[in-house]
KEGURO-463390 format. One record per residue: x negated, y negated, z of N, C-alpha, C in turn; residue in three letters. Coordinates in steps of 0.05 Angstrom, whole numbers, plus 5000, padded with zeros to 4 digits. Last residue first. Example, Ala and Ser with C-alpha at 12.3 -4.5 7.8 and 13.67 -1.06 7.14 Angstrom:
<kefis>
474350455142472750215143474249995157SER473651145156475450905156473650665156ALA
</kefis>
This chain:
<kefis>
829955765168830955755142833255975139VAL830055305220830055585212831455565183VAL826654845262827554905236827655185233PHE825254335308825354595304827354675278GLN821053775323823853845311823554145304GLN818053405374818153665359820953725352THR814452865386816652965383816653225366VAL809352575427810152785409812852845410LYS804952085446807452145447807852345426SER799551885451800552075473803152195468GLU798951725384798051705413798351915427GLY804052095352802851825355801951775380LEU806752585318805052505337803852245333ILE811353055305810952765297809152665323LEU812453685281811853505300810853245293GLU816654185259815553925251814753765273VAL817054885261816954615275815754435258ASN819955485235817955285236818355045249PHE822156125218822755895235820055715234LYS825256475158823256405174823656105194GLU829556615129829656715158826956625178GLY825356595071828256655085828356755114PHE819356175077821456455071823856455084GLN817855565052818555745074820355985066ALA812955135024815455305018815655515043SER811954405026811054685031813254875025PHE808853765036810853955017810254235024GLU809453145071808453425069809853585051VAL808252445070809852625067807952925065GLU809351725093807851995091809452245087ILE810351065071811051295082808651515076TRP807150585071810150605076811350845083ASN800950465102802650625088805750605095ASP797550085127798750005107800150205087ASN792650575142793450295148795050215122GLN795651205140793251035143794150785144ARG798151805174798251575162795651405165SER796652505160796152275183796351985164THR799053175158797852925142798252705165THR798553895156799153625170798053395147TYR799654595164799654345149800054105163LEU800054925205799055075181799154805154VAL798255105275798854885254797654935228GLU801655635301799455485292800255285273GLU806055905326804955625339802355545326GLY808356205297805956335316805156105331LYS811556015263812756115288810956285307ASP807755375243808855595242810055755267ASP808654665237807354915258809055135252ILE806154105210807954305206806854585220VAL805453435225804653715227806653945224ALA803652805220805952955214805153225212VAL801752245256801052495245803552675243LYS799951585253802351735259801552035245LEU795751215239795051475251797551645268LYS799750625236797650775231796950995250GLU806750645228804650595248802450725237PRO809350385166809250575189807150515206ILE809249665156808749925151809650125176TYR810849065124811649235149811249545137VAL810148545099807948725103808848875128ASN816448475055814348345081812248605082ALA819548615016817548405013815748365038GLY824248845062823748805034821448565033PRO822949155121823848865111822648835085ILE825149655163824149585138825149305128TYR828649715208825849605209824449555186GLU832949925190833249685208830449595210ASP831450365155832550105142832349845158LYS825850645184828850645181829250375169THR819350815150821150645171823950715165LEU818451565146818151265137819751085157SER816352175126816651995148816351715138VAL818352785098817452545095818052315120GLN817853435074817953265094817153025091ILE821253895028819353635029820153495055LEU820954585010822054335029820054095029ILE823255074976821554854975822754664994ASN824155794999825255524993823255304996ILE823856494982823056244999824355994983GLU829956924982827156834973826056524988ASP835157134980833657145005830757114999GLN837957014936836257214930834657254957ASN841056534953842656814948840857024944LYS836856234960838356324986840056554981ILE835556134910833256224930834656304955ALA839455804890839256104881837256214900SER839055334923841755484916840955794907GLN834355124910834155274931837155414930ASN833554814866833655114862833755264884GLU832954284884835354394873835454724872PRO829754264948830054224923832354394908ALA830753875006830954134997831354104964LEU827853425053829053465027828953745017THR828453025108828153295100829153315075VAL825252495142826852595118826552855109ILE825552075196824252375191826652475167LEU823651475213826051625201824551885195ALA822751135274822251165248823951445238VAL824350585320824250875310823250865279SER822250205379822750265354823250545347GLU820250215432823450255428824050245402GLY814450175420816149985438819049985429ASN811850625403813550445383814950245397LEU810050885447808250815428809050685406GLU813950995481812550755490810750665463LEU818151325433817651225463816251005465GLY819251475380816551565399816051435420LEU825051755356824251535376821651625393ASP827751835293825851895317824751705329ILE833651945254831851705270830251855291LYS833852335199834452315227832652085241LYS836452515135834452415154835752375182GLY836952975078838252875106835652725119ARG838253175017836253025031838052865053THR839053584962840253554989837853405002ILE836953524906839853554912840753514940SER832553034885833153254900836253314909PHE832152524867831552764851832253034861SER832452124906835052204886833952464867ARG827852064930829752204946831852314926CYS823151734916824051964899826052124908GLY820751354944820151614958821451824940MET822550894917819950934923819151214926TRP828050944924827250944904824150984899GLU828550884984829651124969828851144940ILE826450384993825150605004826150874989GLN830650064967827850064956826250264965GLN835050154999835150244972832150224960PRO833250405064833950165047833750285021HIS835850965104833750795086834750565073LEU840951165125838151155144836250935128LEU844851195093845351075120842851045135GLU842551415050843751155044844351055076ASP841551915065839051745063840351465060ILE846152155120845152125092842751915091THR843352445182844852255165844352265139GLN844552825237842852795212844552615193TRP847852965282845652775285844052705258GLY849553635263850153365277847753225282GLU847653905200846953905230848053635239THR852154035151850053875158849953865185ILE854154475106854654425131851954295143THR853254635052854354395050855154295082LYS849255025043852155135049853854895053GLY844554785057845454885027848354985022ILE845354765108845554525095846054565062TRP844755275126847355155129847654895114GLN839655355116841655535101843955365104ARG836955085159837654925130838855055113LEU839054915222839055165203839555035172ASN834954645273836454595249836554805229VAL835354625347833854755315836354685295ILE833654005379835654225369835154345348ALA830153625391829053815385831354065381ALA832853155403831753135382830553395373GLN833853225461836153175438834953195410GLU829053265480830653545481832953505463LYS826952775478825752965461827453225460GLN830652505510830152475479829352635464THR829152735560831752795547831952705517LEU823652515559824152815560827152865552TYR824551925560823152075542823852385536ASP827251915610828551855581827051985561LEU823452115648826652275644827652155616LEU819851755647819351965633821652175623LYS822351315677821651255646821051525631ASP822651515722824851555715824451495681VAL817252015738818651775741821351775719SER816352645771815952495748818052265749GLN814852775838816852705816815752615795LEU811752815881810452995857812752935839GLN813352505927811152365911810352515884SER817552805942818152585930815852455909ILE816053535936815953245950816253025933HIS821253955929819553815916818953525928VAL824154625949822954315957821154245936LYS824955085913826754965935826454675947ALA824154895845822754975868825254885891ALA824854885783826654965803825555065827PRO821754345750821354615760823354635786GLN822453865729823854055713823454335726THR824753295764822653485762824153665743THR824852555773825952835765823953035763PHE826851935808825352085787826252385784GLY830351625839827151625842825551755820LEU835251225832834451485824831351415821ILE838750965888836250945873835351205860THR844450625910843250905903840550825882ALA848550295956846350315933845750575931SER851450385999852850185980850650115959LYS850550696044851750886015852650635995LEU847550526080850350426081852150576056SER842650716072843650796099847150716097GLN841850856004841650696024843350806046SER840151515972841851315979841051126002PHE836851735916836551695944838451455950GLN836452265875837752055878838151955907VAL832952645827833352545854834852295855ALA834353135781834352855784834752815810VAL832153665745833553595775832253335776TYR833853955682832153825702833753755726SER836654345656833854265643832154095660ILE838854975683838854655689836054555671ARG839655505690841555305668841355075677ASP838055555759838255675732840055505715THR838955375809835555405799835455545771MET843555365842842955135817840155175802VAL843055655883844955705864845155495842GLU839255445921838455695905840355725883THR838354725918839554975927839155225908PRO832854305928834454455905835454675915ILE830853695955831753975958833554075939GLU825853275953828053345941828853635945LEU823053016018822953215998825853215980TYR823252616055820752656041820952846016GLU828352206074827552446066825052426050ALA831151726094828551806107827452086098ASP835951736064833751516062831151586070PRO837152356023838052116044835851946047LEU838852515960836652505977837252266000VAL842752965920842552695936840152695953PRO841253095852840953215881840852955899ARG844053345795843553075809843653135839CYS841953715743842453725771841953475785GLU843953755671842153635695843153675719ILE844954135614845754075640843453965661THR843453905544843954055566844653935592GLY844353625497841853655507841553905529ILE849353505474847653575455844653605467ASN850953105532851853205507849153275486LYS849453315595848453115576849153245546VAL853253515651852453545624852053335606GLU850953535718852553325694851353425670LEU852353775784851353815757852553605741ASP852153915839852053675833851253625799ALA854254385888853954335859854054055851LEU854154865928852854635931852154525904ASP860455185932857755205918856354925920ILE864455135961863355405966860455395952LEU866654655951865854675981864254935983SER868454675902866154525907864754575934LEU872854995910870655115897867554975902MET875654575933875254805951873254985936TRP876454185892874954135920873954415933PRO875954285829877054385853875454375873ASN875253695785873753965798875354015822SER876953345746879253535765878053745781ASN874652725730874553015730875853135752ASP875652225711878052365719877752665722ALA870752035701872051925726874552055735ASP866952575671869152365675869952285699SER861752835631862852785661864752575660TRP858952925590861853025591862752985618ASN855252355564855752585579858652685577THR850452025521853052125526853152325544GLU845751485530846251815527849151855534PHE844550995539845251065510845951355507GLY843350785586840850825570841850955540MET848250725612847050485605844850525582CYS848951265616850951135599849450845593ASP845151445655844951495628846751375610LEU847151115699844751055690844351155662TYR852151355707852051065702849351025688CYS850551885720851751835699851951535686ASN847651785771846151885744847951835722VAL852251595799849751455797847951525769ALA855252075799856751835791853851635784TYR852152465824852552485793853752225785VAL852152235876849352225860849952305833ALA857252225893855951985889853352005871LEU857752765891859352635878858152365866THR854352905935854053035908855352865886ASN856852665978854452575968853352675941LEU861852945980861952655979859452555968TYR860353495991861553405968861653105959ILE857753386040856153476018857453385992LYS861953256071860053036066858253156042LYS865153726071866253466059863953276051ALA861454056100862254106071863353906057LYS861753826149859353826132859553906102GLU867653896161866453586156863553596142PRO872254256139869454276147867854026145ASN876454136105877154116139874254086149SER878353876049876454006061876253946094ILE882153536029883453816033881053986045GLY877653075991880353156003880753436005LYS873653045962873053175986875853205997ARG874752765915874052995913873653175940ARG876352235936878552405927877652695924LYS871652025953873452105970875552305962ASP868951985902867752165920869652245943ALA872251595878871951835867870852025885ILE871151145915874551285912874151575898GLU865951085908866851205939870051295935HIS866450825858864851095862865851225891ALA869750405869870650625850869150895856LYS866250065893868950205908869750405896SER859950255874861950085875864450235892SER853250245890855650405892858150305899MET848649995843850449935863852450185864PRO842350305829844950265820846850205845ILE835350215810837250235828840450185812ALA830450695789832850525777835050515799PHE823250725778825950755791827950635781SER820050555738819450765753821250875772THR821350225675821550265702820750535712GLN819950225619818250135643818650175667GLU822850335576821850525585819750435606ARG829150155543826850055560825550265581ASN830850405478830550445508828450245524LEU834650495424832450335440833050265467ASN834651025381835450925410833650745420MET
</kefis>
C-alpha cells in the first residue's frame, strides 16, 4: 500500500451528497437535539470513510446504508467498520471545542476514536487525529496525528493471526499471495522457494522508513509437514524477507534495506531467533521448528517502524 504519511491533519469538503445522506438519516426524528446529533455523526463517518477510501482502505460503510434513524436517536453512534481490521468511531468535534468527547456506549469494541472537526458552515471537515484510549474526554492536543492513524491501521491489518495448519489443508489466509504473484522469477530461483510444498507471501509496509515502498514476507512450510500435522508433531518453517517484484529490478543494484531485522517471538513474548540485513543483501531468512498448537510472532523492524505478524501452528 503506497501511502502519503506526511500530513498531520486532513481536510475534506462536505459535498451536497454528504448533506443529503445526513439529512436522510435524521428524517422522522422530532427531537431537534437528537436530529442534530445524527446529522453530525453521519457527516463525521462520511468524512472518515472518504479519507480511508483515498488511502486505500476498504470499509463496510455505504451511501445506501439503511440505518434506522429511531435506533440512531437512542445511541450516540458514529461507527465505521474497516475491512479485516476492526471498527473505528468517528466523533464530530465542533469548531471551538477543545476536547474530543467519547460517549460511554461506544467505549468498547473500538480499535480507535477519530476526531472530525467541522467548519461553522459545515461545508468542510478536518480529520484532526485519533486516540486508542476510550476516555470520556481527550484534549485535542493529546491526539495522535493522521499520519500515525494510517500506520496504526496498516499494522492492525497486517497482524491478523495466520493459522498454518489451514495452509497445509489448502486453505490460505486472505491477503497472502502465491510467490509468482509477489516475487520476480529470478528471486524465486535464488531463494529456493520451489523446493518446498507450500510457500506464500505478503506485502509488508514499514511506513516512513521505506518511503511508501514494501518488502515481501515469505513463509515456507516443508513437504514433510503433512505427516507432522497428522501426528500433531512439530513443523519446519522458513521465514524470508525480500523485495517485492515491483521493487526488484533484475541486473540493478537494488537491495532490501540495510539493518532490517526479522525476529521470531515465542508465546511468552521472548525473542528466540533473529537476523539483520547487511549492506547489499537480496534477502534474509530464519529457519526454525514449531510445535503443534504453538503460537509465535514474526516482527519486521526497521528504525522506529515495527510490523508484527501473528501465527499459530
